[in-house]
Kinemage of the C-alpha trace (Angstrom):
@kinemage 1
@onewidth
@group {chain A} dominant
@subgroup {mainchain}
@vectorlist {calphas} color= white
{ca unk a 1} P -50.292 -7.986 15.937
{ca unk a 2} L -50.156 -5.800 18.984
{ca unk a 3} L -51.460 -2.247 18.806
{ca unk a 4} L -49.232 0.558 20.169
{ca unk a 5} L -50.261 4.133 20.932
{ca unk a 6} L -48.245 7.077 19.555
{ca unk a 7} L -46.752 7.647 22.991
{ca unk a 8} L -45.669 4.112 23.229
{ca unk a 9} L -44.080 4.152 19.777
{ca unk a 10} L -42.076 7.284 20.594
{ca unk a 11} L -41.142 6.466 24.201
{ca unk a 12} L -38.520 3.885 23.800
{ca unk a 13} L -35.709 6.377 23.705
{ca unk a 14} L -35.462 6.117 27.515
{ca unk a 15} L -35.902 2.347 27.626
{ca unk a 16} L -33.674 -0.303 26.347
{ca unk a 17} L -34.224 -1.191 22.639
{ca unk a 18} L -34.236 -4.786 21.449
{ca unk a 19} L -30.768 -4.436 20.010
{ca unk a 20} L -29.391 -3.336 23.263
{ca unk a 21} L -31.215 -6.123 25.075
{ca unk a 22} L -29.808 -8.763 22.712
{ca unk a 23} L -26.251 -7.330 22.960
{ca unk a 24} L -26.533 -7.466 26.779
{ca unk a 25} L -27.772 -11.066 26.592
{ca unk a 26} L -24.855 -12.033 24.386
{ca unk a 27} L -22.391 -10.276 26.737
{ca unk a 28} L -23.895 -12.019 29.711
{ca unk a 29} L -23.546 -15.383 27.894
{ca unk a 30} L -19.844 -14.692 27.074
{ca unk a 31} L -19.263 -13.470 30.628
{ca unk a 32} L -20.564 -16.834 31.856
{ca unk a 33} L -18.199 -18.681 29.399
{ca unk a 34} L -15.335 -16.660 30.610
{ca unk a 35} L -16.321 -17.351 34.206
{ca unk a 36} L -16.372 -21.079 33.526
{ca unk a 37} L -12.983 -21.117 32.040
{ca unk a 38} L -13.061 -20.065 28.324
{ca unk a 39} L -9.931 -18.027 28.360
{ca unk a 40} L -9.263 -17.859 24.616
{ca unk a 41} L -8.583 -14.467 23.057
{ca unk a 42} L -11.497 -14.570 20.677
{ca unk a 43} L -14.096 -15.002 23.385
{ca unk a 44} L -12.626 -12.135 25.360
{ca unk a 45} L -12.399 -9.901 22.266
{ca unk a 46} L -16.054 -10.562 21.308
{ca unk a 47} L -17.091 -9.804 24.849
{ca unk a 48} L -15.100 -6.514 25.065
{ca unk a 49} L -16.524 -5.564 21.572
{ca unk a 50} L -20.108 -6.113 22.819
{ca unk a 51} L -19.417 -3.924 25.844
{ca unk a 52} L -17.996 -1.242 23.635
{ca unk a 53} L -21.149 -1.279 21.540
{ca unk a 54} L -23.203 -0.733 24.714
{ca unk a 55} L -20.899 1.936 26.072
{ca unk a 56} L -19.255 4.071 23.321
{ca unk a 57} L -16.991 6.071 25.753
{ca unk a 58} L -15.398 2.757 26.693
{ca unk a 59} L -14.301 2.254 23.124
{ca unk a 60} L -13.020 5.838 22.868
{ca unk a 61} L -10.849 5.421 25.993
{ca unk a 62} L -9.576 2.056 24.681
{ca unk a 63} L -8.578 3.566 21.346
{ca unk a 64} L -6.952 6.510 23.114
{ca unk a 65} L -5.021 4.154 25.426
{ca unk a 66} L -3.817 1.929 22.563
{ca unk a 67} L -2.668 4.947 20.470
{ca unk a 68} L -0.778 6.397 23.526
{ca unk a 69} L 0.927 3.002 24.036
{ca unk a 70} L 1.814 2.833 20.266
{ca unk a 71} L 3.265 6.385 20.342
{ca unk a 72} L 5.321 5.597 23.449
{ca unk a 73} L 6.701 2.461 21.773
{ca unk a 74} L 7.438 4.347 18.503
{ca unk a 75} L 9.448 7.012 20.503
{ca unk a 76} L 11.477 4.247 22.226
{ca unk a 77} L 12.205 2.470 18.964
{ca unk a 78} L 13.263 5.720 17.317
{ca unk a 79} L 15.560 6.661 20.171
{ca unk a 80} L 17.170 3.209 20.021
{ca unk a 81} L 17.618 3.520 16.262
{ca unk a 82} L 19.148 6.999 16.638
{ca unk a 83} L 21.552 5.791 19.373
{ca unk a 84} L 22.550 2.765 17.343
{ca unk a 85} L 23.005 4.802 14.039
{ca unk a 86} L 25.284 7.369 15.776
{ca unk a 87} L 27.589 4.573 17.027
{ca unk a 88} L 27.732 2.705 13.730
{ca unk a 89} L 27.972 5.796 11.493
{ca unk a 90} L 31.720 5.835 11.194
{ca unk a 91} L 32.811 2.564 12.533
{ca unk a 92} L 35.836 0.611 11.266
{ca unk a 93} L 33.669 -1.358 8.992
{ca unk a 94} L 33.530 1.763 6.581
{ca unk a 95} L 35.050 0.483 3.332
{ca unk a 96} L 36.994 3.757 2.800
{ca unk a 97} L 38.940 3.240 6.020
{ca unk a 98} L 40.006 -0.358 5.242
{ca unk a 99} L 43.382 -0.604 3.422
{ca unk a 100} L 42.954 -3.184 0.858
{ca unk a 101} L 46.307 -2.582 -0.942
{ca unk a 102} L 46.740 -2.266 -4.629
{ca unk a 103} L 44.409 -4.162 -6.965
{ca unk a 104} L 45.388 -7.616 -7.961
{ca unk a 105} L 45.606 -8.989 -11.497
{ca unk a 106} L 46.844 -7.476 -14.677
{ca unk a 107} L 46.749 -3.678 -15.195
{ca unk a 108} L 44.014 -2.598 -17.453
{ca unk a 109} L 45.296 0.906 -18.235
{ca unk a 110} L 47.964 1.580 -20.819
{ca unk a 111} L 50.938 3.800 -19.919
{ca unk a 112} L 49.521 6.530 -22.141
{ca unk a 113} L 46.261 6.503 -20.109
{ca unk a 114} L 48.028 7.253 -16.908
{ca unk a 115} L 48.472 10.804 -15.613
{ca unk a 116} L 51.954 12.049 -16.318
{ca unk a 117} L 51.394 15.571 -15.197
{ca unk a 118} L 49.746 16.855 -18.277
{ca unk a 119} L 46.000 17.273 -18.821
{ca unk a 120} L 44.580 14.305 -20.710
{ca unk a 121} L 41.617 16.166 -22.007
{ca unk a 122} L 43.540 18.221 -24.476
{ca unk a 123} L 45.565 15.377 -25.922
{ca unk a 124} L 45.680 14.962 -29.658
């Protein structure tokens, strides 16, 4: 087992850690695959994810860019929905505007149930 001095143990903050070295090696491998012709989405996503682990501001800018695009798309959808709703709000498809005529079939009300000018609530 190698022996390290206290200064060597504490001085790796400026140098690359083994995790960073492994991530860079994996990113280089995936970059090589992409260069050869591996154009599937999974390879590109893993490669971009590894680069984001190495450079956190890269991830922050990607998240901000994606949320800005999503907000822009949401505004466009809402504007389209509002425009369409205003045009369809009182169209001729409204059932109250369609004249269907009198109901068909036999009359269910008796003559005494019809309004004859007097108030039906006080009938005895």
